C-alpha positions in Angstrom: 280.3 163.4 151.1 282.3 160.1 151.1 282.0 159.9 154.9 278.2 160.3 154.7 278.1 157.3 152.3 280.6 155.2 154.3 278.7 155.4 157.6 275.6 153.4 156.5 277.7 151.0 154.5 280.0 150.2 157.4 277.0 150.0 159.7 275.5 147.3 157.5 278.7 145.3 157.4 278.9 145.5 161.2 275.3 144.3 161.6 275.5 141.3 159.3 275.5 137.9 161.1 278.6 136.6 159.3 281.7 135.0 160.7 284.6 137.5 160.3 286.9 135.3 158.2 289.5 137.1 156.0 287.8 136.3 152.7 284.4 137.4 154.1 285.9 140.7 155.3 287.4 141.1 151.8 284.0 140.6 150.2 282.4 143.2 152.5 285.0 145.8 151.6 284.6 145.0 147.9 280.8 145.7 148.3 281.6 149.1 149.7 284.0 149.8 146.9 281.6 148.6 144.2 278.7 150.8 145.6 280.9 153.9 145.8 282.1 153.3 142.3 278.5 153.0 141.0 277.5 156.1 142.9 280.3 158.0 141.2 279.2 156.7 137.8 275.5 157.5 138.2 275.9 160.7 140.2 273.2 159.5 142.6 273.4 157.9 146.1 272.4 154.3 146.6 269.4 155.1 148.8 267.8 156.8 145.8 268.2 153.9 143.4 265.1 152.2 142.0 264.5 148.4 142.1 265.4 148.2 138.4 268.8 149.8 139.1 269.5 147.3 141.9 268.6 144.4 139.6 270.9 145.8 136.9 273.7 145.9 139.4 273.0 142.5 141.0 272.2 140.7 137.7 269.8 137.9 137.3 272.6 135.4 137.7 276.4 135.4 138.4 277.3 135.7 134.7 275.1 138.9 134.3 276.5 140.2 137.6 280.1 139.9 136.3 279.1 141.6 133.1 278.2 144.9 134.9 280.8 144.6 137.8 284.5 145.5 137.6 287.0 142.7 137.0 288.4 142.7 140.5 285.0 141.6 141.9 284.6 137.9 142.6 281.6 135.6 143.1 281.5 136.2 146.9 280.5 139.8 146.5 277.1 139.3 145.1 275.4 137.8 148.2 276.7 140.6 150.4 275.6 143.2 147.8 272.1 141.7 148.0 272.2 142.3 151.8 273.1 145.9 151.3 270.4 146.4 148.6 267.9 144.9 151.1 268.9 147.0 154.1 269.9 150.3 152.4 267.7 150.4 149.3 264.5 148.7 150.5 265.0 146.1 147.7 263.1 142.9 148.2 262.4 141.6 144.6 264.7 138.6 145.1 262.4 136.4 142.9 263.9 138.3 140.0 267.5 137.5 140.8 267.4 133.8 139.8 269.0 131.2 142.0 271.0 132.2 145.1 271.1 131.3 148.8 268.1 133.0 150.3 268.7 131.1 153.6 272.2 132.5 153.9 271.0 136.0 153.2 268.2 135.7 155.8 270.8 134.5 158.3 273.0 137.5 157.7 270.1 140.0 157.7 267.9 138.7 160.6 270.4 136.4 162.5 271.0 132.7 162.2 269.3 131.8 165.5 266.1 133.6 164.9 265.6 132.3 161.3 266.4 128.8 162.3 263.9 128.8 165.2 261.1 130.2 163.0 261.7 127.5 160.3 261.8 124.9 163.1 258.3 126.0 164.2 256.9 125.4 160.7 258.8 122.1 160.4 257.3 120.8 163.7 253.7 121.4 162.4 254.4 119.9 159.0 256.2 116.9 160.6 253.2 116.2 162.8 251.1 116.0 159.6 253.5 113.6 157.9 254.9 116.1 155.4 258.3 115.3 153.9 259.0 119.1 154.3 259.1 118.4 158.0 262.3 116.5 157.8 265.5 118.3 158.8 267.3 117.4 155.6 264.7 119.1 153.4 266.1 122.2 151.6 262.9 123.4 149.9 261.1 124.7 152.9 263.9 127.0 154.2 264.2 128.6 150.7 260.4 129.4 150.5 260.1 130.5 154.1 263.2 132.8 153.8 261.7 134.3 150.6 258.5 135.1 152.5 260.5 136.6 155.5 262.6 138.8 153.2 259.6 139.9 151.2 257.7 140.8 154.4 260.8 142.5 155.8 260.4 140.7 159.1 261.8 137.5 160.6 258.7 136.7 162.7 256.0 134.3 161.6 253.5 136.4 163.4 253.9 139.1 160.7 253.0 136.7 157.8 249.4 137.5 156.9 247.0 136.1 154.3 247.5 139.0 151.8 251.2 138.2 151.6 250.6 134.6 150.5 247.9 135.8 148.0 250.4 138.4 146.6 253.1 135.7 146.1 250.6 133.5 144.2 249.1 136.4 142.2 252.5 137.8 141.0 253.9 134.2 140.5 257.0 134.9 142.6 257.5 131.1 143.1 257.6 128.4 140.4 257.2 124.7 140.2 257.4 122.7 143.4 257.9 125.9 145.4 254.2 126.7 144.9 253.2 123.5 146.6 255.7 124.3 149.4 254.0 127.7 149.7 250.7 126.0 150.2 252.1 123.8 152.9 253.8 126.7 154.6 250.5 128.7 154.7 248.7 125.7 156.2 251.3 125.6 158.9 251.2 129.4 159.6 247.4 129.2 159.7 247.7 126.3 162.2 249.8 128.6 164.4 247.0 131.2 164.2 248.7 133.9 162.1 246.8 133.8 158.8 243.9 132.2 157.0 244.3 128.7 155.6 244.9 128.4 151.8 242.1 127.4 149.4 242.0 123.7 148.8 243.9 122.6 145.7 242.4 119.1 145.5 239.7 118.3 143.0 241.1 120.5 140.3 241.3 118.8 136.9 241.5 119.9 133.3 238.2 120.7 131.5 236.3 117.6 130.4 237.1 116.8 126.8 234.5 117.5 124.1 234.4 116.4 120.5 232.6 117.1 117.3 228.9 116.8 116.8 226.6 116.9 119.8 224.8 113.7 118.9 228.0 111.7 118.7 229.2 113.1 122.1 225.8 112.1 123.7 226.2 108.5 122.4 229.8 108.4 123.8 228.8 109.8 127.2 225.9 107.3 127.4 228.3 104.4 126.6 230.8 105.8 129.2 228.2 105.9 131.9 227.1 102.3 131.2 230.4 100.4 130.4 231.8 98.1 133.2 235.4 98.7 132.1 237.8 100.2 134.7 237.6 104.0 135.0 241.1 104.5 133.5 240.2 102.4 130.4 236.8 104.0 130.0 238.4 107.5 130.2 241.1 106.6 127.6 238.5 105.1 125.2 236.2 108.2 125.7 239.1 110.4 124.6 239.7 108.2 121.5 236.0 108.2 120.7 235.7 112.0 121.0 238.6 112.2 118.4 236.3 110.2 116.1 233.6 112.8 116.7 236.0 115.6 115.6 236.9 113.6 112.5 233.1 113.2 111.8 232.5 116.9 112.2 235.3 117.7 109.8 235.0 114.9 107.2 231.7 113.0 107.6 229.1 115.4 109.1 226.2 113.2 107.9 227.3 110.2 110.1 227.1 111.9 113.5 224.4 109.4 114.6 226.0 105.9 115.1 222.8 104.4 113.7 223.8 105.7 110.3 227.2 104.0 110.2 227.9 101.4 107.6 230.8 99.1 106.6 231.9 101.8 104.2 232.0 104.4 107.0 234.1 102.0 109.0 236.5 101.5 106.1 236.8 105.3 105.6 237.6 105.8 109.3 240.3 103.0 109.3 241.9 104.6 106.2 241.9 108.0 108.0 243.6 106.5 111.1 246.2 104.8 109.0 247.2 108.2 107.6 246.7 110.2 110.7 249.5 112.3 112.3 250.2 113.5 115.8 248.0 116.6 116.5 245.2 115.7 114.1 241.7 116.0 115.5 242.8 116.7 119.1 241.5 119.3 121.5 244.9 120.4 122.9 248.4 120.3 121.4 250.2 121.5 124.5 253.0 119.1 125.5 253.3 117.5 122.1 256.5 119.4 121.4 258.5 118.2 118.4 256.2 115.1 118.0 253.6 117.3 116.4 253.0 116.4 112.8 254.8 113.0 112.9 252.9 109.8 112.0 251.0 108.0 114.7 252.6 105.0 116.3 251.2 101.6 115.5 250.0 101.2 119.1 248.1 104.5 119.0 246.4 103.5 115.7 245.4 100.2 117.2 244.0 101.9 120.3 241.9 104.3 118.2 240.3 101.4 116.2 239.8 99.3 119.3 237.9 102.0 121.0 235.5 102.5 118.1 235.0 98.7 117.8 234.2 98.4 121.5 231.6 101.2 121.2 229.7 99.5 118.4 230.1 96.0 119.9 228.7 97.1 123.3 225.9 99.2 121.8 224.8 96.3 119.6 224.9 93.9 122.5 222.8 96.2 124.6 220.4 96.6 121.7 220.9 100.3 121.4 221.9 100.0 117.8 220.7 97.7 115.0 223.2 95.0 113.8 223.9 96.6 110.4 227.5 95.2 110.3 229.8 93.1 112.4 232.2 95.4 114.4 234.7 92.6 114.9 235.2 92.3 111.1 234.4 95.8 109.9 236.6 97.5 112.5 239.4 94.8 112.7 242.9 96.2 112.9 244.7 95.9 109.5 247.6 93.5 109.3 249.8 96.4 108.2 249.3 97.8 111.7 249.4 94.5 113.7 252.7 93.6 112.1 254.3 96.6 113.8 252.9 95.7 117.3 254.7 93.6 119.9 258.4 93.1 120.5 260.9 94.8 118.3 263.9 92.5 118.5 267.3 93.4 117.2 270.3 91.4 116.2 273.1 91.6 118.8 276.5 92.4 117.4 279.1 89.7 117.7 281.3 91.7 120.0 278.4 92.6 122.3 277.4 88.9 122.4 280.9 87.9 123.3 280.9 90.4 126.2 277.6 88.9 127.4 278.9 85.4 127.2 282.0 86.3 129.1 280.0 88.1 131.8 277.6 85.2 132.2 280.4 82.6 132.4 282.3 84.6 135.0 279.3 85.8 137.1 280.2 86.2 140.7 278.1 87.0 143.8 279.8 90.4 144.0 278.3 91.3 140.6 274.8 91.3 142.0 273.1 94.2 143.8 272.7 93.6 147.5 270.4 95.1 150.1 271.0 95.2 153.9 269.4 91.8 154.1 271.8 90.4 151.5 271.0 89.1 148.0 267.3 88.8 147.1 267.7 85.5 145.1 270.2 82.8 145.8 273.3 83.2 143.7 273.1 79.7 142.3 269.6 80.4 140.9 270.7 83.6 139.2 273.7 81.9 137.7 271.4 79.0 136.4 269.0 81.5 134.8 271.9 83.4 133.3 273.4 80.3 131.6 269.9 79.1 130.5 269.3 82.5 128.8 272.7 82.5 127.1 272.7 78.9 125.8 269.0 77.8 125.5 267.9 80.4 123.0 264.7 81.1 125.0 263.2 84.4 126.1 262.6 85.4 129.7 258.9 84.5 129.6 259.8 81.0 128.2 262.4 80.5 130.9 259.9 81.4 133.6 257.6 78.6 132.4 260.3 75.9 132.6 259.5 73.1 135.0 261.8 71.7 137.6 263.6 68.7 136.2 263.1 69.7 132.6 266.9 69.5 131.9 268.0 66.5 129.9 271.7 65.6 130.2 273.8 64.1 127.5 277.5 63.4 127.0 279.2 63.0 123.7 275.9 62.6 122.0 274.6 59.9 124.3 271.7 60.8 126.6 272.0 60.3 130.4 268.7 59.3 132.0 267.4 61.0 135.1 267.8 57.9 137.3 271.4 57.3 136.2 274.1 57.3 138.9 276.7 58.5 136.4 277.6 62.2 136.2 280.0 63.8 133.8 282.3 66.4 135.4 285.3 68.4 134.2 287.6 70.1 136.7 289.8 72.8 135.2 291.4 71.4 132.0 291.5 67.8 133.3 288.6 65.5 132.4 287.5 63.4 135.3 288.5 59.7 134.9 285.8 57.3 133.9 286.0 55.4 137.2 285.6 58.7 139.1 282.3 59.5 137.3 280.3 56.9 139.1 278.5 58.5 142.0 278.1 56.1 144.8 275.7 58.0 147.2 276.7 55.7 150.1 280.3 57.1 150.0 279.2 60.7 149.9 279.8 62.9 153.0 276.5 64.5 154.1 274.8 62.8 151.1 276.4 65.2 148.6 280.2 65.8 149.0 282.9 63.6 147.7 286.6 64.2 148.6 289.2 64.2 145.9 292.9 63.9 145.8 295.1 64.2 148.9 294.4 66.5 151.9 296.6 69.4 153.0 297.2 70.3 156.6 295.4 73.3 157.9 295.4 75.2 161.2 293.1 72.8 163.0 292.8 69.7 160.7 292.8 68.6 157.1 291.6 70.5 154.1 290.2 68.6 151.1 289.1 69.6 147.6 285.7 68.1 147.1 282.8 67.8 144.6 279.4 69.1 145.6 277.4 66.5 143.6 274.1 68.3 144.3 275.0 71.7 142.9 277.8 70.4 140.6 280.6 72.6 141.9 284.1 72.3 143.5 284.3 73.2 147.2 286.8 73.2 150.0 286.1 71.0 153.0 288.0 71.5 156.3 287.8 68.6 158.8 288.6 68.9 162.5 290.2 65.5 163.4 288.5 65.6 166.8 288.1 61.8 167.1 291.7 61.3 166.0 293.0 63.7 168.6 291.2 61.8 171.4 292.5 58.5 170.1 296.1 59.9 170.1 295.8 60.8 173.8 295.3 64.5 173.5 293.9 66.2 176.6 290.1 66.4 176.7 290.1 70.1 177.3 292.5 70.7 174.4 290.3 68.7 172.0 287.2 70.5 173.2 288.8 73.9 172.9 289.9 73.0 169.4 286.3 72.0 168.6 284.9 75.2 169.9 287.4 77.2 167.9 286.3 75.2 164.8 282.7 76.0 165.5 283.6 79.7 166.0 285.1 79.7 162.5 281.8 78.4 161.0 279.8 81.0 162.9 282.2 83.8 162.0 282.2 83.0 158.3 278.4 82.6 158.2 278.0 86.2 159.4 280.2 87.8 156.8 278.8 88.8 153.4 281.6 90.1 151.2 283.2 89.2 147.9 286.6 89.6 149.6 285.9 86.7 152.0 285.5 83.0 151.1 281.9 82.1 151.5 280.7 79.4 153.9 278.3 76.8 152.3 277.7 74.1 154.9 278.7 72.7 158.3 278.0 69.3 159.8 279.6 66.2 161.4 280.9 63.0 159.7 282.0 59.9 161.6 282.7 61.9 164.7 284.7 64.7 162.9 283.2 68.1 162.5 283.6 69.7 159.0 282.8 72.9 157.2 282.3 73.4 153.5 283.4 76.7 152.0 284.1 78.3 148.7 287.0 76.9 146.8 289.3 79.7 145.7 291.3 78.9 142.6 294.6 80.7 142.7 297.6 81.0 145.0 298.2 82.5 148.4 299.9 85.9 148.8 302.8 84.0 150.5 303.3 81.9 147.4 303.1 85.0 145.2 305.7 86.8 147.3 308.1 83.9 147.0 308.0 84.2 143.2 308.7 88.0 143.3 309.3 89.6 146.7 308.6 93.3 145.8 305.2 93.9 144.3 304.5 96.9 142.0 303.0 99.8 144.0 299.7 99.8 142.1 299.1 96.1 142.8 300.2 96.6 146.4 297.7 99.4 146.9 294.9 97.5 145.2 295.4 94.3 147.3 295.8 96.2 150.5 292.5 98.0 149.8 290.8 94.7 149.1 292.2 93.2 152.4 290.8 96.2 154.3 287.5 95.8 152.4 287.2 92.2 153.5 288.2 93.0 157.1 285.7 95.9 157.1 282.9 93.5 156.2 284.0 91.2 159.1 284.4 94.0 161.6 280.9 95.3 160.6 279.4 92.1 162.1 281.8 92.1 165.1 284.1 89.4 163.8 287.9 89.7 164.4 290.1 87.5 162.2 293.2 87.4 164.6 295.4 85.7 162.1 295.9 88.0 159.1 299.0 86.8 157.2 300.0 86.1 153.6 299.1 82.4 153.9 295.5 83.4 154.7 295.2 85.9 151.8 294.3 84.1 148.6 294.9 85.7 145.2 292.3 84.5 142.6 293.0 83.9 139.0 291.4 87.3 138.3 294.0 88.9 140.5 291.6 89.8 143.4 292.0 89.1 147.1 289.9 86.7 149.2 290.4 86.2 153.0 290.3 82.7 154.3 290.9 80.7 157.5 288.9 82.4 160.2 289.9 79.5 162.5 291.2 81.9 165.1 288.4 84.4 164.7 286.0 85.3 167.5 282.9 87.3 167.8 283.6 90.6 169.5 281.7 90.9 172.8 281.8 87.1 173.6 284.2 86.3 176.5 287.1 84.2 175.4 289.8 82.4 177.2 293.0 84.5 177.0 295.4 82.9 174.5 298.4 83.9 172.4 297.3 81.9 169.4 298.3 83.4 166.0 301.3 83.7 163.8 304.2 85.5 165.6 305.5 87.4 162.6 302.2 89.2 162.2 300.8 89.4 165.7 300.0 92.7 167.4 302.0 93.7 170.6 299.0 93.7 172.9 298.2 90.1 171.9 301.5 88.9 173.3 300.2 89.9 176.7 297.1 87.6 176.4 294.7 90.2 174.9 292.2 88.4 172.6 292.6 91.2 170.1 290.3 93.8 168.4 289.7 95.4 165.1 293.0 97.4 165.6 294.9 94.2 166.2 293.8 93.0 162.7 295.0 96.3 161.3 298.4 95.8 162.9 298.7 92.5 161.0 297.6 94.3 157.8 300.5 96.7 158.4 302.9 93.8 158.7 301.5 92.3 155.4 301.8 95.7 153.7 305.4 96.1 154.9 306.2 92.7 153.4 304.5 93.4 150.1 306.6 96.6 149.8 310.0 95.2 151.0 309.8 91.5 150.5 310.1 90.6 154.3 308.2 91.1 157.5 308.9 94.2 159.7 310.2 92.1 162.6 312.2 88.8 162.5 312.1 85.9 160.1 310.3 82.5 160.0 313.5 80.9 161.5 313.6 83.1 164.6 312.4 82.1 168.1 308.7 83.1 168.5 309.4 84.8 171.9 312.2 86.8 170.3 309.9 87.9 167.6 307.3 88.8 170.2 309.8 91.1 172.1 310.6 92.8 168.8 306.9 93.5 168.2 306.6 95.0 171.6 309.8 97.0 171.9 311.5 97.7 168.6 310.6 100.5 166.2 310.0 99.3 162.7 312.0 100.6 159.8 310.4 102.7 157.1 309.6 100.8 153.9 311.5 103.5 152.0 314.7 102.5 153.8 314.5 99.1 152.0 312.9 100.4 148.8 314.0 104.0 148.0 311.8 106.1 145.9 308.3 105.1 147.1 306.1 108.0 148.2 306.3 109.2 151.8 302.6 108.4 152.3 303.5 104.6 152.3 305.9 105.2 155.2 303.2 107.1 157.1 300.5 104.5 156.6 302.8 101.6 157.7 304.0 103.6 160.7 300.5 104.3 161.9 299.3 100.7 161.3 302.3 99.4 163.2 301.8 101.7 166.2 302.5 100.0 169.5 299.5 101.5 171.2 296.2 100.3 169.6 294.7 103.8 170.2 297.3 105.2 167.8 296.1 103.0 164.9 293.0 103.6 162.7 289.8 102.8 164.6 288.6 100.3 162.0 289.3 98.8 158.6 286.9 101.2 156.8 289.1 104.1 157.9 292.2 102.3 156.8 290.5 101.5 153.5 289.9 105.2 152.9 293.6 105.9 153.5 294.6 103.3 151.0 292.1 104.8 148.5 294.0 108.1 148.9 297.2 106.3 148.1 295.6 105.0 144.9 294.6 108.5 143.9 298.2 109.6 144.6 299.6 106.9 142.3 297.0 107.8 139.6 298.2 111.4 139.7 301.8 110.3 138.9 303.5 108.0 136.5 302.6 104.6 138.0 305.1 102.7 135.8 308.0 104.0 137.8 308.5 104.8 141.4 309.0 108.4 142.3 312.3 109.6 143.4 313.7 112.9 144.8 313.8 115.6 142.2 316.3 118.5 142.9 314.8 121.9 143.1 315.6 124.2 140.2 317.3 127.5 140.9 314.8 130.2 141.7 312.0 127.9 142.7 309.9 128.6 145.8 311.6 125.7 147.7 310.3 126.5 151.2 306.7 126.9 150.1 306.7 123.7 148.0 308.3 121.8 150.9 305.7 123.3 153.3 302.9 122.2 151.0 304.4 118.7 150.7 304.8 118.4 154.5 301.2 119.6 155.0 299.9 117.2 152.4 301.6 114.3 154.4 300.1 115.7 157.6 296.6 115.7 156.2 297.1 112.1 155.0 298.0 111.1 158.5 295.1 113.0 160.1 292.7 111.3 157.7 293.9 107.9 158.8 293.5 108.6 162.5 290.5 110.9 162.6 287.0 111.2 161.1 286.7 113.4 158.0 284.7 115.8 160.2 287.5 116.4 162.7 288.2 120.1 163.1 292.0 119.9 162.9 291.7 118.0 159.7 289.3 120.6 158.2 291.7 123.4 159.2 294.7 121.6 157.7 292.9 121.0 154.4 291.8 124.6 154.3 295.4 125.7 154.9 296.6 123.3 152.2 294.2 124.8 149.7 295.2 128.3 150.5 299.0 127.6 150.3 298.4 125.8 147.0 296.7 128.8 145.6 299.4 131.2 146.9 302.0 129.0 145.1 300.4 129.9 141.8 298.3 126.8 141.3 294.9 128.4 141.4 293.2 125.4 139.7 294.7 123.1 142.3 293.4 125.3 145.1 289.9 125.3 143.5 290.0 121.5 143.2 291.0 121.1 146.9 288.2 123.5 148.0 285.7 121.7 145.8 286.5 118.3 147.5 286.5 119.9 150.9 283.1 121.5 150.2 281.6 118.2 149.0 282.9 116.4 152.1 281.5 119.1 154.5 278.2 119.0 152.7 277.9 115.3 153.1 279.0 115.3 156.8 277.4 118.5 158.2 274.7 119.4 155.6 274.5 122.2 153.1 273.9 125.1 155.6 276.6 124.4 158.1 279.1 127.2 158.5 282.0 124.9 157.6 280.2 123.9 154.4 279.5 127.5 153.5 283.1 128.5 154.2 284.4 125.8 151.9 282.0 126.9 149.1 283.1 130.5 149.5 286.7 129.4 149.2 285.8 127.5 146.1 284.0 130.5 144.6 287.0 132.7 145.4 289.6 130.5 143.7 287.3 129.8 140.8 287.2 133.5 140.3 291.0 133.6 140.3 291.1 130.8 137.7 288.8 132.9 135.4 290.8 136.0 136.0 294.0 134.2 134.8 
């Protein structure tokens, strides 16, 4: 007897189109065990079970399924049980089983290739008509089509007839948006010639509202047909007027004819509206929910009175009614109602207002939403409107009406006229001296910039702090002393090469849009010298910061490294290579954030450049010592050098006092030490990241800064999961612990981290390693950890490959299996 039952069950398992993974085979065997157990309990074979018995076993959801199933059954069993019910018990009432993957079931029963091709035929037709359902990323169409194929017990569109669609509608097997998808599906199948087209659903509308006495309704319809208001307004007023008709029928039946209305009738109606509640004198109450019986809002009361006033005003103007009263006075909205209309301002709490002030005073360009084309409004305009709203006491509509030039300046109580050449400025905590406040436009550079203090020497010229008198801000101005170089006898080709490099910096910075890169404001020429104007970054360089404390906390190191990669990623996105990443070119703002500066050696990828070894020797990639102009991966090598210095307090190769060529040979030939050799106790992932960034071959480094940024984010997650106030150290294994398994998991975790740096998240070895990591974690007893790892893997696979890819489905099945283990524990 058992053999007779086993033969069809094993035949179904063998026929299902399902990859033979270990957990899938386990689920199939569990289905056989469950069915045999149920046969023993009921005393009847499964091919004689009714649809209701199958529904009882399958449950209307996972929770109900587990209530009737043994405790050893996990979530993966139910989909395979549905396949057995379909093939062995002729069960096809899947609309009664709640939410489950009908597409996956169709793949297993009919075959993935056949089902996919049939859905593609319908998609092609719908896409030609402009349906969103024709897009490959749509999930609604496959669900509805698979429901039809399963119900029809055939995977072929040719077998879908008109009666099947009518049955689905008649028995309401689909709900909500699925019914519209059913309509579109039938249209596509009809276009292919397999059934009749569906009945048009356009033109349907709710029954026309009626109200009260017939005489009143006739007057309202006559006004509705004559009024020149927009259709929407006419319709809304008609509904309000029919409500008046229902009130007349219930309370004032003698005034159904508008010619009989008096001022007293109007007063009675206004009093009734003032006391009216939601649901009074309406034709339908569906959709009102918990609002039923509550007082009407002031706006609703005003709309009711306005509609009646409009009716009597128009009918009197058209001489349909005698002027027995003035509608504007008799049907005016009471002050008790108008007082509740309009804005409803509230007093802002002091702590909330303090936050608003702080946010407005510290507003940055990075705080604003950006599109692919950049910011919609200039940042200066947004900041001006913000400060005006905070300090002028005006509302947004009042600010919008302000004229250009309406600001009146004053200083210490004394007004400053608009034609005055005096401007009051404050830089930091130091007030500007009186003699500095006089703006002599003839001495301004470019008609707006005035240099202050003494210059500092930059890579290609002098750098000044300057005032932008036009926008009232402090900027940094970098001058290329081109004329001075020529006067000092510098070769013409050297001076011209330097000028071209300077122009490249301006072009490079202009293409980058990131809060991690100093913004370029202007570029021009002054007295023969080219200059650029850029954002002035208040703070100190990373080099200055390292001199005060060589070893940075790990949390700060990770955050700054991530921001460096973020800025480089924005540059690399527009094909700009920095070529001189070093601590001196990394500024730390007063808020503790990173900004990259000095793109003087940058070039636009794809533009042929003269081979040069320009750059800083301590941070220059090996390939650049051979004359290579550099690439994104060259910048990442420099990031690795900077990261090594932040962790250890010194560069990986050489020192500032060493000969540059000696340092170059070290970059090309020597193997860098691990940061943990100089700073014991830091996680091994830091060693891995530094080792990969400092790889001699560019192909062995991350392909771009975005990939490196993701690796640094993983490091931040690692620190968040541990005590970030101390550095981790080796902890001896306790007696009896599973040392080998824990060491294997730790080594695998490190391997996954390295794979994520060097490969895409969709790389197959990385997916296999992450799957093995999750399984080993669960086998070690950490079932919640295994479920969390599978959850993250499933989300990544769904994002990369789509919800129906086999890798995504495998990850979700692993998640379901370990979630079941968590519940069992």
